[in-house]
Each structure stands twice: as C-alpha cells, then as structure tokens.
PAVEX-799595 format. One record per residue (C-alpha): residue number from 0; residue in one letter; chain; x, y, z. Coordinates in steps of 0.05 Angstrom, whole numbers, padded with zeros to 5 digits. Layout:
BEGIN
[NUM a A [X Y Z]];
...
***
This chain:
BEGIN
[0 m A [00000 00000 00000]];
[1 p A [00025 00071 -00012]];
[2 q A [00057 00110 00044]];
[3 t A [00024 00167 00081]];
[4 a A [-00002 00219 00032]];
[5 e A [00040 00275 00060]];
[6 a A [00102 00234 00074]];
[7 s A [00167 00258 00043]];
[8 t A [00198 00208 -00005]];
[9 a A [00259 00209 -00049]];
[10 p A [00242 00216 -00123]];
[11 l A [00240 00150 -00160]];
[12 p A [00253 00138 -00234]];
[13 p A [00190 00139 -00277]];
[14 h A [00153 00072 -00282]];
[15 t A [00188 00046 -00220]];
[16 v A [00143 00020 -00163]];
[17 r A [00160 00012 -00090]];
[18 p A [00165 -00062 -00069]];
[19 t A [00131 -00047 -00002]];
[20 a A [00072 -00013 -00037]];
[21 v A [00065 -00072 -00085]];
[22 a A [00068 -00121 -00027]];
[23 g A [00013 -00086 00011]];
[24 f A [-00030 -00081 -00052]];
[25 l A [-00021 -00155 -00067]];
[26 l A [-00034 -00175 00005]];
[27 v A [-00104 -00146 00002]];
[28 h A [-00117 -00185 -00062]];
[29 v A [-00091 -00250 -00032]];
[30 a A [-00133 -00240 00031]];
[31 a A [-00195 -00232 -00012]];
[32 v A [-00182 -00293 -00057]];
[33 v A [-00157 -00340 -00003]];
[34 g A [-00210 -00317 00047]];
[35 v A [-00267 -00330 -00001]];
[36 a A [-00238 -00398 -00019]];
[37 v A [-00233 -00417 00055]];
[38 l A [-00301 -00391 00075]];
[39 g A [-00336 -00416 00013]];
[40 f A [-00393 -00383 -00025]];
[41 s A [-00441 -00344 00017]];
[42 w A [-00502 -00304 -00004]];
[43 k A [-00495 -00264 00060]];
[44 g A [-00423 -00250 00040]];
[45 v A [-00445 -00228 -00030]];
[46 a A [-00497 -00181 00000]];
[47 l A [-00444 -00151 00046]];
[48 c A [-00395 -00144 -00011]];
[49 v A [-00446 -00108 -00056]];
[50 a A [-00470 -00063 00000]];
[51 s A [-00399 -00045 00022]];
[52 y A [-00377 -00033 -00050]];
[53 t A [-00437 00011 -00066]];
[54 l A [-00431 00053 -00002]];
[55 r A [-00357 00067 -00013]];
[56 m A [-00363 00076 -00088]];
[57 f A [-00413 00131 -00075]];
[58 a A [-00365 00163 -00026]];
[59 i A [-00311 00163 -00080]];
[60 t A [-00354 00184 -00139]];
[61 a A [-00399 00235 -00106]];
[62 g A [-00350 00254 -00051]];
[63 f A [-00277 00251 -00071]];
[64 h A [-00292 00264 -00144]];
[65 r A [-00353 00308 -00154]];
[66 y A [-00352 00345 -00088]];
[67 f A [-00280 00352 -00065]];
[68 s A [-00246 00353 -00134]];
[69 h A [-00298 00392 -00174]];
[70 r A [-00341 00427 -00121]];
[71 s A [-00404 00411 -00162]];
[72 f A [-00449 00419 -00101]];
[73 r A [-00445 00447 -00030]];
[74 l A [-00447 00414 00038]];
[75 a A [-00445 00441 00109]];
[76 r A [-00381 00428 00147]];
[77 v A [-00404 00367 00186]];
[78 p A [-00432 00329 00125]];
[79 q A [-00369 00349 00087]];
[80 f A [-00325 00316 00141]];
[81 l A [-00369 00254 00144]];
[82 l A [-00366 00245 00068]];
[83 a A [-00290 00251 00070]];
[84 l A [-00286 00201 00127]];
[85 l A [-00330 00152 00090]];
[86 g A [-00288 00161 00027]];
[87 q A [-00224 00144 00064]];
[88 t A [-00254 00076 00083]];
[89 a A [-00242 00058 00009]];
[90 a A [-00166 00058 00021]];
[91 q A [-00151 00105 -00036]];
[92 k A [-00106 00150 00005]];
[93 g A [-00124 00218 00034]];
[94 v A [-00182 00261 00012]];
[95 l A [-00138 00322 -00001]];
[96 w A [-00087 00279 -00038]];
[97 w A [-00141 00250 -00082]];
[98 a A [-00172 00318 -00099]];
[99 s A [-00105 00351 -00111]];
[100 n A [-00082 00297 -00161]];
[101 h A [-00149 00296 -00196]];
[102 r A [-00149 00370 -00208]];
[103 h A [-00079 00363 -00237]];
[104 h A [-00105 00308 -00282]];
[105 h A [-00160 00353 -00310]];
[106 k A [-00110 00409 -00322]];
[107 y A [-00063 00365 -00363]];
[108 s A [-00109 00308 -00385]];
[109 d A [-00072 00261 -00433]];
[110 r A [-00015 00310 -00441]];
[111 p A [00057 00293 -00419]];
[112 e A [00045 00325 -00351]];
[113 d A [-00015 00279 -00335]];
[114 i A [00009 00231 -00281]];
[115 h A [-00038 00174 -00301]];
[116 s A [-00052 00180 -00375]];
[117 p A [-00056 00113 -00412]];
[118 v A [-00044 00152 -00476]];
[119 q A [00024 00176 -00450]];
[120 n A [00046 00118 -00406]];
[121 g A [00005 00057 -00421]];
[122 f A [-00051 00018 -00387]];
[123 w A [-00016 -00011 -00325]];
[124 w A [00017 00054 -00305]];
[125 s A [-00048 00093 -00310]];
[126 h A [-00087 00038 -00276]];
[127 i A [-00044 00026 -00214]];
[128 g A [00030 00037 -00226]];
[129 w A [00029 00112 -00213]];
[130 i A [-00003 00104 -00145]];
[131 l A [00047 00050 -00124]];
[132 s A [00108 00087 -00150]];
[133 g A [00121 00133 -00091]];
[134 l A [00130 00192 -00139]];
[135 y A [00065 00224 -00120]];
[136 d A [00057 00209 -00046]];
[137 e A [00059 00282 -00023]];
[138 t A [-00003 00326 -00025]];
[139 d A [00004 00390 -00065]];
[140 f A [-00039 00438 -00024]];
[141 s A [-00030 00494 -00074]];
[142 r A [-00081 00460 -00119]];
[143 i A [-00134 00455 -00065]];
[144 p A [-00133 00520 -00023]];
[145 d A [-00209 00516 -00016]];
[146 l A [-00202 00449 00020]];
[147 a A [-00136 00456 00056]];
[148 k A [-00164 00511 00101]];
[149 y A [-00203 00458 00139]];
[150 p A [-00161 00428 00195]];
[151 e A [-00205 00367 00201]];
[152 l A [-00193 00350 00128]];
[153 r A [-00118 00359 00136]];
[154 w A [-00121 00313 00196]];
[155 l A [-00158 00260 00156]];
[156 n A [-00108 00268 00100]];
[157 r A [-00050 00255 00148]];
[158 n A [-00084 00195 00178]];
[159 q A [-00107 00164 00113]];
[160 y A [-00112 00091 00137]];
[161 g A [-00148 00104 00203]];
[162 a A [-00218 00103 00173]];
[163 t A [-00208 00041 00131]];
[164 l A [-00178 00002 00190]];
[165 i A [-00236 00021 00235]];
[166 y A [-00285 00003 00179]];
[167 a A [-00253 -00066 00171]];
[168 l A [-00255 -00078 00247]];
[169 g A [-00328 -00057 00249]];
[170 l A [-00346 -00107 00195]];
[171 y A [-00310 -00162 00232]];
[172 l A [-00343 -00147 00298]];
[173 a A [-00412 -00142 00266]];
[174 f A [-00409 -00201 00217]];
[175 g A [-00348 -00242 00235]];
[176 w A [-00301 -00269 00183]];
[177 t A [-00354 -00263 00129]];
[178 g A [-00358 -00189 00142]];
[179 l A [-00283 -00180 00141]];
[180 i A [-00269 -00223 00078]];
[181 y A [-00330 -00207 00035]];
[182 g A [-00349 -00140 00064]];
[183 y A [-00279 -00111 00068]];
[184 f A [-00224 -00147 00030]];
[185 l A [-00264 -00170 -00031]];
[186 s A [-00305 -00106 -00037]];
[187 t A [-00241 -00064 -00030]];
[188 v A [-00206 -00102 -00087]];
[189 l A [-00267 -00093 -00132]];
[190 l A [-00273 -00020 -00111]];
[191 w A [-00200 -00006 -00127]];
[192 h A [-00204 -00035 -00197]];
[193 g A [-00272 -00005 -00211]];
[194 t A [-00246 00064 -00194]];
[195 f A [-00179 00055 -00230]];
[196 t A [-00212 00035 -00295]];
[197 i A [-00236 00106 -00303]];
[198 n A [-00164 00130 -00305]];
[199 s A [-00142 00075 -00353]];
[200 l A [-00197 00042 -00395]];
[201 m A [-00240 00104 -00401]];
[202 h A [-00185 00138 -00440]];
[203 l A [-00176 00078 -00487]];
[204 f A [-00243 00045 -00500]];
[205 g A [-00313 00072 -00510]];
[206 r A [-00348 00126 -00549]];
[207 r A [-00324 00197 -00558]];
[208 v A [-00385 00242 -00563]];
[209 f A [-00355 00311 -00549]];
[210 p A [-00292 00343 -00577]];
[211 t A [-00250 00346 -00514]];
[212 a A [-00175 00360 -00515]];
[213 d A [-00162 00290 -00487]];
[214 q A [-00182 00218 -00504]];
[215 s A [-00238 00211 -00451]];
[216 r A [-00294 00164 -00471]];
[217 n A [-00364 00141 -00451]];
[218 s A [-00385 00071 -00432]];
[219 m A [-00452 00046 -00405]];
[220 l A [-00418 -00016 -00376]];
[221 f A [-00369 00024 -00334]];
[222 a A [-00423 00074 -00316]];
[223 l A [-00461 00017 -00283]];
[224 i A [-00398 -00010 -00249]];
[225 t A [-00378 00059 -00222]];
[226 m A [-00446 00090 -00207]];
[227 g A [-00442 00139 -00265]];
[228 e A [-00368 00152 -00275]];
[229 g A [-00368 00115 -00341]];
[230 w A [-00396 00177 -00376]];
[231 h A [-00325 00202 -00375]];
[232 n A [-00325 00240 -00440]];
[233 n A [-00387 00278 -00416]];
[234 h A [-00350 00294 -00352]];
[235 h A [-00288 00320 -00386]];
[236 y A [-00331 00362 -00433]];
[237 y A [-00368 00395 -00374]];
[238 p A [-00331 00378 -00310]];
[239 s A [-00368 00426 -00264]];
[240 s A [-00433 00386 -00270]];
[241 a A [-00453 00339 -00214]];
[242 a A [-00490 00299 -00266]];
[243 q A [-00446 00259 -00312]];
[244 g A [-00502 00225 -00349]];
[245 f A [-00529 00280 -00395]];
[246 r A [-00586 00239 -00427]];
[247 w A [-00645 00205 -00392]];
[248 w A [-00618 00136 -00411]];
[249 q A [-00547 00151 -00386]];
[250 v A [-00552 00117 -00317]];
[251 d A [-00517 00158 -00263]];
[252 a A [-00533 00128 -00195]];
[253 s A [-00488 00176 -00157]];
[254 f A [-00527 00236 -00184]];
[255 y A [-00593 00204 -00167]];
[256 l A [-00571 00198 -00094]];
[257 l A [-00546 00269 -00094]];
[258 w A [-00613 00291 -00122]];
[259 l A [-00647 00257 -00063]];
[260 g A [-00598 00292 -00017]];
[261 e A [-00618 00358 -00048]];
[262 k A [-00692 00343 -00037]];
[263 i A [-00681 00331 00038]];
[264 g A [-00638 00393 00045]];
[265 v A [-00569 00362 00057]];
[266 v A [-00541 00378 -00012]];
[267 k A [-00542 00450 -00036]];
[268 g A [-00528 00481 -00103]];
[269 l A [-00528 00416 -00142]];
[270 r A [-00501 00433 -00211]];
[271 r A [-00534 00402 -00272]];
[272 a A [-00510 00391 -00343]];
[273 p A [-00513 00452 -00389]];
[274 s A [-00583 00477 -00401]];
[275 l A [-00570 00486 -00476]];
[276 a A [-00566 00426 -00521]];
[277 v A [-00498 00400 -00501]];
[278 t A [-00482 00372 -00569]];
[279 q A [-00487 00442 -00600]];
[280 a A [-00461 00485 -00543]];
[281 l A [-00388 00490 -00564]];
[282 a A [-00403 00501 -00638]];
[283 l A [-00455 00554 -00620]];
[284 a A [-00406 00589 -00574]];
[285 r A [-00351 00589 -00625]];
[286 s A [-00396 00617 -00680]];
[287 k A [-00422 00670 -00633]];
[288 l A [-00351 00689 -00615]];
[289 e A [-00331 00698 -00688]];
[290 v A [-00393 00739 -00705]];
[291 t A [-00392 00783 -00643]];
[292 v A [-00319 00800 -00648]];
[293 e A [-00328 00821 -00720]];
[294 t A [-00392 00861 -00712]];
[295 s A [-00378 00895 -00646]];
[296 s A [-00306 00919 -00657]];
[297 q A [-00328 00987 -00684]];
[298 a A [-00378 01000 -00628]];
[299 m A [-00330 00983 -00572]];
[300 d A [-00277 01036 -00586]];
[301 d A [-00309 01092 -00545]];
[302 d A [-00323 01057 -00478]];
[303 p A [-00274 01008 -00445]];
[304 l A [-00330 00980 -00401]];
[305 a A [-00374 00967 -00462]];
[306 q A [-00314 00936 -00497]];
[307 l A [-00301 00887 -00440]];
[308 t A [-00375 00871 -00433]];
[309 a A [-00381 00854 -00507]];
[310 r A [-00318 00811 -00504]];
[311 w A [-00346 00773 -00444]];
[312 e A [-00413 00763 -00479]];
[313 a A [-00375 00734 -00538]];
[314 l A [-00333 00688 -00495]];
[315 g A [-00383 00670 -00442]];
[316 d A [-00416 00609 -00474]];
[317 a A [-00350 00578 -00494]];
[318 a A [-00322 00589 -00425]];
[319 r A [-00382 00558 -00390]];
[320 v A [-00373 00494 -00429]];
[321 t A [-00308 00483 -00390]];
[322 a A [-00331 00521 -00328]];
[323 h A [-00282 00527 -00271]];
[324 q A [-00299 00547 -00200]];
[325 a A [-00259 00611 -00207]];
[326 l A [-00297 00629 -00270]];
[327 a A [-00363 00617 -00234]];
[328 d A [-00341 00662 -00176]];
[329 l A [-00320 00717 -00223]];
[330 e A [-00385 00713 -00261]];
[331 a A [-00424 00719 -00195]];
[332 a A [-00381 00780 -00178]];
[333 r A [-00396 00810 -00246]];
[334 q A [-00470 00801 -00237]];
[335 r A [-00469 00832 -00167]];
[336 a A [-00430 00892 -00193]];
[337 a A [-00475 00901 -00253]];
[338 q A [-00538 00898 -00209]];
[339 r A [-00507 00947 -00161]];
[340 l A [-00490 00994 -00217]];
[341 d A [-00561 00992 -00244]];
[342 a A [-00589 01007 -00175]];
[343 l A [-00541 01065 -00165]];
[344 q A [-00557 01095 -00232]];
[345 t A [-00632 01090 -00217]];
[346 d A [-00620 01123 -00150]];
[347 y A [-00579 01177 -00182]];
[348 a A [-00633 01192 -00233]];
[349 a A [-00684 01199 -00177]];
[350 a A [-00638 01244 -00137]];
[351 l A [-00624 01287 -00198]];
[352 a A [-00698 01302 -00204]];
[353 r A [-00696 01331 -00134]];
[354 a A [-00629 01367 -00144]];
[355 e A [-00659 01437 -00135]];
[356 t A [-00677 01422 -00063]];
[357 a A [-00630 01385 -00015]];
[358 a A [-00601 01332 -00061]];
[359 s A [-00536 01364 -00084]];
[360 q A [-00494 01329 -00030]];
[361 r A [-00527 01262 -00045]];
[362 l A [-00513 01272 -00119]];
[363 d A [-00439 01280 -00106]];
[364 e A [-00439 01218 -00062]];
[365 l A [-00475 01178 -00115]];
[366 k A [-00428 01202 -00169]];
[367 a A [-00368 01179 -00129]];
[368 e A [-00400 01113 -00112]];
[369 i A [-00420 01101 -00185]];
[370 e A [-00348 01114 -00208]];
[371 k A [-00322 01066 -00154]];
[372 t A [-00372 01013 -00175]];
[373 r A [-00354 01022 -00248]];
[374 r A [-00281 01012 -00231]];
[375 e A [-00299 00948 -00192]];
[376 l A [-00340 00923 -00251]];
[377 y A [-00285 00940 -00299]];
[378 d A [-00232 00903 -00257]];
[379 t A [-00278 00842 -00251]];
[380 l A [-00291 00841 -00325]];
[381 v A [-00216 00844 -00340]];
[382 r A [-00204 00783 -00296]];
[383 l A [-00266 00748 -00323]];
[384 v A [-00246 00758 -00396]];
[385 n A [-00175 00735 -00382]];
[386 v A [-00199 00671 -00350]];
[387 a A [-00251 00660 -00405]];
[388 e A [-00200 00670 -00460]];
[389 s A [-00152 00622 -00425]];
[390 l A [-00206 00568 -00418]];
[391 s A [-00230 00579 -00489]];
[392 l A [-00160 00570 -00517]];
[393 s A [-00147 00507 -00475]];
[394 s A [-00212 00474 -00496]];
[395 a A [-00213 00494 -00570]];
[396 v A [-00199 00430 -00609]];
[397 p A [-00225 00409 -00678]];
[398 a A [-00295 00378 -00675]];
***
C-alpha cells in the first residue's frame, strides 16, 4: 500500500514502483481470494460485498470526485467531514491527496504532464503503477486551497488509513469473518479496480461524443460499475456538472442519490449539465464568438467598459462549457457589480430630479459611488475575460 499521503519520499525513476507498496497491494488481493476460498460461497457475503462496494463507491464518486475535486455541489461542514471520512474507508489515500491529483489530471489530461494517462504511459501505469510508484505520495496543497483551510480534512489526510482500518474492524465485529473477507477485502479489491478503470480504460475504450482535448470516452458498462463515472467524455466536456449522465438513458446512480440529498436539504447548489443542447453548445459558442468580435469591434472603441462587456458576452458560452470554479465566482461578482451599478444609476436619476432642493450632497456621493462601482465592474470584467480566454484556448480543439 502507498505510504502516508504527506510523507516525504525520495524521487524514484518513472515507471518504478515501490516493493513495499506492491506487497501491501497484493496482500489485500490475496486475503480476498484466499479468504473467499476458505469460507466458501455465501449469499450473505455477496450481499455484504455489494453493500460495502456501493456505499464506498458513492463516497468516492460523489464525494472525492464530484464534491472535493470539482465542487459541483455544496455541503455544510459536518456532512463534508463525514463524506470525506467515508471516502477514506475505500483505502484510496487521503481526501486532499485525491482531490489535488485529480485537479492536476484535468488540467493536463492526456498531455505529458498527466500523471496517469494511458495515452502517454500505457494501461498498467495509468491503472495502478502511478499510485504504487512513490513519486506522488505528497499532497500539493496549492491545488486545493479551498479544501486545505479545513483542519479536520488535513487531519484526515495525514491519517489516511485510520478510517479504513476502523471500517474493517467494524465489519469483523458485526459479521465475523464473512464481514471481514467479503465486506472488506473482496469489496475493496473490486472497488479499487472499478475506480482505477476510469483512469485507464475510459481513455482507451468507449465512445467519444464531445470534442474534448483528451481521449476521454463514454461507456454504459463502466457507468453501471462505477455509479455513473463511465460517462467520462461527458464529464471532461463539462466537469463542473454533478450529473455525468447527460441523457435520460445515461444511468448515473451517484447523481440520483445526490438529487435525493438535495430534496431533503443536505445537498445544496447541485449543478446540472448545461441547459443548452450539449451537443451544440461548443459550436454555438464558437460561432457566436466569431460573429460578435467582428460586428462589435467598431462600437467598442469609445467605452472600455462596453468593450469588455461585449468581449465577455462573446466568450461566455464557450467558457461555460469548460466552467471552472474561479470562473463561476467571477461571473457571480460581475452580476453583483452590474446589479449594483443599475441600482445606483436609478437612485442617481431619482436624486437628480430633486437636485434643486436638498439633493446636491447626495448627488456628489452617488457620483463617487458610481465611479467606484464602475471601476470594480471593470476590474472584474478584466479578470473574467482573461480567465474565459484562457479556458476557451485550452478547450478549443477540432470537432
């Protein structure tokens, strides 16, 4: 098994694995196979295995992946901690380590910098070799500042095996050897390989529906195995969505459970797939960009604020296709500033009508506040357009 997520290790040559990590990994497999052989077939064991697999797969897919890595919905602090704790029973290292490496994967997917790309390094390295290598044991907190601020998550990350050991002990105490072998060892082995296939097979086999910059693919079979993660090309096309199945027939069990969580009030801000027809979104945005840039260039010369607004309107749809949390935050800031500006201008117009009485001082205050708000809106638009242009360039690939 890999060492502690934040442990310091000496760099190892590429494609070299640590013998101790391989030994721990194989030991769990041997315990599962030998244990099942000794105990014999058991329907109770099968039920425990399926239940344990499903519970922890949800914690990985909805928790480690869609929540901690992509922030596609919101949780209060206590449910956030409990979801991270449950996810670490899957023995896939620490929650912050997992999210940090997954964000790195999306940034460089199938490029030379991608640490588990089968396109770059082959099936076995992307499936399990990279996690056993020792090269990536440390957690890069610079990728996850939104998560690293929580001391309880950092504590979980440091003590990555505590939850899984307690989980195994609990199964043994509750169900005896059947609980330990079927409920823990066998389900953990299946859970590992079910999760790891998304890194490996889902970049090699399946259907490519959307023109992403990587080789991500869709598969109904792996969507069933991983509670919705098999719609991997969908996910790489629109990673901020909590739903990875974009069509009614694209089964996504993790999203269904999150939807129920939203109904009972535990889950907030659950992000859906794009409201526009997803198959046409990128083409529509690109055509809009080309037309808007050409037709608005003359009208934008006089007012820098109008110029930036027009550029954002041209880039907005393309940027939303590959939405990032920072882009969403900037867009919210833009909307707040624009609403505030509208309110101030309305207030100013009303005050101007009363200027002959006692409104002169208020008019000066409103003028100053309007100019301040215009500067804030201008600064926000500058940042928003820069992010949008960057995302548009990184996602623009031939259809």
